[in-house]
GUFILO-853174 format. One line per 10 residues: their letters; for each residue x, y, z of C-alpha. Coordinates in nm, 2 decimals, padded with zeros to 4 digits. Layout:
<rogus>
a = X/Y/Z | ...
</rogus>
This chain:
<rogus>
xxxxxxxxxx = 00.00/-00.01/-00.01 | 00.28/00.25/00.09 | 00.43/00.18/-00.27 | 00.10/00.25/-00.44 | 00.06/00.56/-00.24 | 00.40/00.69/-00.33 | 00.34/00.61/-00.69 | -00.01/00.81/-00.68 | 00.18/01.11/-00.53 | 00.45/01.10/-00.79
xxxxxxxxxx = 00.19/01.08/-01.09 | -00.06/01.33/-00.96 | 00.09/01.53/-00.69 | -00.08/01.62/-00.35 | -00.33/01.86/-00.50 | -00.42/01.63/-00.78 | -00.50/01.35/-00.51 | -00.77/01.57/-00.35 | -01.04/01.50/-00.59 | -00.93/01.13/-00.63
xxxxxxxxxx = -00.95/01.08/-00.27 | -01.30/01.23/-00.25 | -01.42/00.98/-00.52 | -01.24/00.68/-00.35 | -01.43/00.79/-00.02 | -01.76/00.78/-00.19 | -01.70/00.44/-00.32 | -01.61/00.32/00.03 | -01.92/00.48/00.17 | -02.13/00.28/-00.07
xxxxxxxxxx = -01.98/-00.03/00.03 | -02.02/00.05/00.40 | -02.39/00.13/00.34 | -02.44/-00.23/00.21 | -02.24/-00.38/00.50 | -01.92/-00.59/00.46 | -02.10/-00.91/00.54 | -02.42/-00.81/00.36 | -02.61/-01.09/00.17 | -02.81/-00.86/-00.04
xxxxxxxxxx = -02.73/-00.55/-00.23 | -02.92/-00.29/-00.41 | -02.81/-00.45/-00.73 | -02.93/-00.79/-00.63 | -03.25/-00.66/-00.51 | -03.32/-00.47/-00.83 | -03.28/-00.77/-01.06 | -03.37/-01.04/-00.82 | -03.02/-01.20/-00.82 | -02.78/-01.34/-00.58
xxxxxxxxxx = -02.43/-01.19/-00.65 | -02.34/-01.04/-00.33 | -02.26/-01.32/-00.07 | -01.88/-01.36/-00.04 | -01.74/-01.71/-00.11 | -01.42/-01.81/00.06 | -01.20/-02.02/-00.17 | -01.18/-02.28/00.11 | -01.55/-02.32/00.11 | -01.57/-02.43/-00.27
xxxxxxxxxx = -01.50/-02.75/-00.44 | -01.21/-02.66/-00.68 | -00.98/-02.94/-00.84 | -00.71/-02.68/-00.98 | -00.38/-02.67/-00.79 | -00.40/-02.30/-00.86 | -00.67/-02.26/-00.61 | -00.41/-02.17/-00.35 | -00.33/-01.85/-00.54 | -00.69/-01.76/-00.58
xxxxxxxxxx = -00.85/-01.48/-00.38 | -01.20/-01.53/-00.24 | -01.51/-01.43/-00.45 | -01.62/-01.07/-00.38 | -01.83/-00.88/-00.62 | -01.74/-00.55/-00.77 | -01.93/-00.24/-00.70 | -02.18/-00.18/-00.99 | -02.12/00.20/-01.01 | -01.74/00.17/-01.03
xxxxxxxxxx = -01.78/-00.10/-01.31 | -02.02/00.12/-01.51 | -01.78/00.43/-01.46 | -01.47/00.23/-01.58 | -01.64/00.09/-01.89 | -01.78/00.43/-01.97 | -01.44/00.59/-01.97 | -01.27/00.35/-02.22 | -01.40/00.57/-02.51 | -01.41/00.27/-02.74
xxxxxxxxxx = -01.65/00.12/-03.01 | -01.80/-00.14/-02.79 | -01.94/-00.34/-03.07 | -01.59/-00.43/-03.19 | -01.49/-00.57/-02.88 | -01.54/-00.89/-02.67 | -01.54/-00.84/-02.30 | -01.37/-01.11/-02.08 | -01.41/-01.13/-01.69 | -01.11/-01.33/-01.56
xxxxxxxxxx = -01.25/-01.47/-01.22 | -01.61/-01.43/-01.31 | -01.75/-01.56/-00.99 | -02.14/-01.52/-00.98 | -02.14/-01.31/-01.29 | -02.22/-00.97/-01.16 | -01.95/-00.78/-01.38 | -02.08/-00.99/-01.69 | -02.44/-00.85/-01.62 | -02.31/-00.50/-01.59
xxxxxxxxxx = -02.10/-00.52/-01.89 | -02.41/-00.63/-02.09 | -02.53/-00.27/-02.05 | -02.28/-00.18/-02.30 | -02.30/-00.32/-02.67 | -02.01/-00.53/-02.67 | -02.01/-00.79/-02.95 | -01.98/-01.08/-02.69 | -01.92/-01.11/-02.31 | -01.75/-01.42/-02.16
xxxxxxxxxx = -01.66/-01.51/-01.80 | -01.37/-01.75/-01.70 | -01.43/-01.93/-01.36 | -01.27/-02.23/-01.21 | -01.53/-02.31/-00.95 | -01.81/-02.52/-01.07 | -02.04/-02.38/-00.80 | -01.97/-02.03/-00.90 | -02.02/-02.11/-01.27 | -02.34/-02.26/-01.20
xxxxxxxxxx = -02.45/-01.95/-00.99 | -02.32/-01.72/-01.27 | -02.54/-01.92/-01.53 | -02.85/-01.89/-01.31 | -02.79/-01.53/-01.27 | -02.75/-01.46/-01.64 | -03.08/-01.66/-01.70 | -03.26/-01.46/-01.46 | -03.14/-01.11/-01.54 | -03.38/-00.88/-01.70
xxxxxxxxxx = -03.29/-00.51/-01.73 | -03.40/-00.22/-01.99 | -03.04/-00.12/-02.00 | -02.91/-00.45/-02.13 | -02.76/-00.43/-02.48 | -02.58/-00.75/-02.51 | -02.74/-01.09/-02.46 | -02.45/-01.31/-02.59 | -02.31/-01.41/-02.24 | -02.12/-01.72/-02.16
xxxxxxxxxx = -01.94/-01.86/-01.86 | -01.65/-02.09/-01.92 | -01.56/-02.34/-01.66 | -01.17/-02.33/-01.69 | -00.86/-02.23/-01.52 | -00.74/-01.88/-01.65 | -00.38/-02.02/-01.71 | -00.52/-02.26/-01.96 | -00.77/-02.01/-02.12 | -00.72/-01.96/-02.51
xxxxxxxxxx = -00.72/-01.59/-02.55 | -00.96/-01.51/-02.86 | -00.80/-01.34/-03.13 | -01.03/-01.04/-03.14 | -01.02/-00.70/-02.98 | -01.06/-00.76/-02.61 | -01.15/-00.58/-02.28 | -01.02/-00.79/-02.01 | -01.15/-00.74/-01.67 | -00.97/-00.83/-01.33
xxxxxxxxxx = -01.09/-00.77/-00.98 | -00.79/-00.86/-00.80 | -00.87/-01.23/-00.85 | -00.53/-01.40/-00.80 | -00.21/-01.37/-00.63 | 00.12/-01.28/-00.82 | 00.21/-01.61/-00.96 | -00.11/-01.65/-01.17 | -00.14/-01.29/-01.24 | 00.21/-01.30/-01.39
xxxxxxxxxx = 00.11/-01.59/-01.61 | -00.22/-01.45/-01.74 | -00.05/-01.10/-01.81 | 00.24/-01.28/-02.00 | -00.02/-01.49/-02.21 | -00.23/-01.17/-02.29 | 00.09/-00.98/-02.38 | 00.21/-01.26/-02.61 | -00.14/-01.28/-02.78 | -00.14/-00.91/-02.85
xxxxxxxxxx = 00.20/-00.94/-03.02 | 00.11/-01.26/-03.22 | -00.23/-01.11/-03.34 | -00.21/-00.74/-03.33 | -00.52/-00.58/-03.22 | -00.65/-00.36/-02.94 | -00.65/-00.52/-02.60 | -00.75/-00.32/-02.29 | -00.69/-00.47/-01.94 | -00.92/-00.33/-01.64
xxxxxxxxxx = -00.75/-00.41/-01.31 | -00.94/-00.31/-01.00 | -00.76/-00.32/-00.68 | -00.44/-00.37/-00.87 | -00.22/-00.53/-00.62 | 00.03/-00.68/-00.87 | 00.02/-00.42/-01.13 | 00.39/-00.45/-01.17 | 00.33/-00.76/-01.40 | 00.19/-00.50/-01.66
xxxxxxxxxx = 00.41/-00.21/-01.56 | 00.73/-00.39/-01.63 | 00.62/-00.54/-01.97 | 00.67/-00.35/-02.30 | 00.35/-00.50/-02.42 | 00.14/-00.26/-02.22 | 00.09/00.12/-02.19 | -00.10/00.28/-01.91 | -00.43/00.42/-02.03 | -00.60/00.53/-01.72
xxxxxxxxxx = -00.44/00.54/-01.36 | -00.69/00.59/-01.08 | -00.65/00.50/-00.71 | -00.91/00.22/-00.72 | -00.82/00.08/-01.06 | -00.57/00.10/-01.35 | -00.65/00.04/-01.74 | -00.38/-00.07/-01.98 | -00.39/-00.09/-02.34 | -00.17/-00.31/-02.57
xxxxxxxxxx = 00.11/-00.13/-02.73 | 00.05/-00.28/-03.09 | -00.08/-00.03/-03.33 | -00.11/00.25/-03.08 | -00.04/00.58/-03.25 | -00.13/00.79/-02.94 | -00.16/00.66/-02.59 | -00.24/00.84/-02.28 | -00.25/00.79/-01.91 | -00.49/01.02/-01.72
</rogus>
């Protein structure tokens, strides 16, 4: 955390951190209002779903040896996801959205409010895959623009990255050994098949795996998340 704080000060300065701190405090307050152990959320109540309840890794029947590097299932704040996706400034219809560590599918459903060509979730817990599939089947929203939503039961280190423009989402789902492997595979894929890939990394505990790679350039840097863009075919890149 100290390293991240120093990095933020270096990028934004003390004055620039003030509005970012205010925004961060608002997101924390929303979480407090729902309660840290809440089993219901405004999102779930609105759409009659169950995506809020936390699932510890030890409580799930997972066969993968990589489960020791996994982080518990905890859903992303809906407004934060909407904010991030709105700030990408892309032609959504040209992109496939992939959630690495999809859990119960909340982010997939929020992403469906944007006109992506396709939405996919990767999850290695059969229980969470089933929960996500049930939520996708039940979801009804007038804001939904994409209905082609799939959840793949797979380990992310074995996932074959689609050779299409991608928006890849991570909510701090794995510890460093897995994050490094996935980042490496994405980087190699972007170089072998040149197309736009955006990586959205919320609570980026291991952002160094992207920062140190020449495959990625910072696109958006925020105290709560960072977005990277593949270097291939970039004429002008920015970090704001």
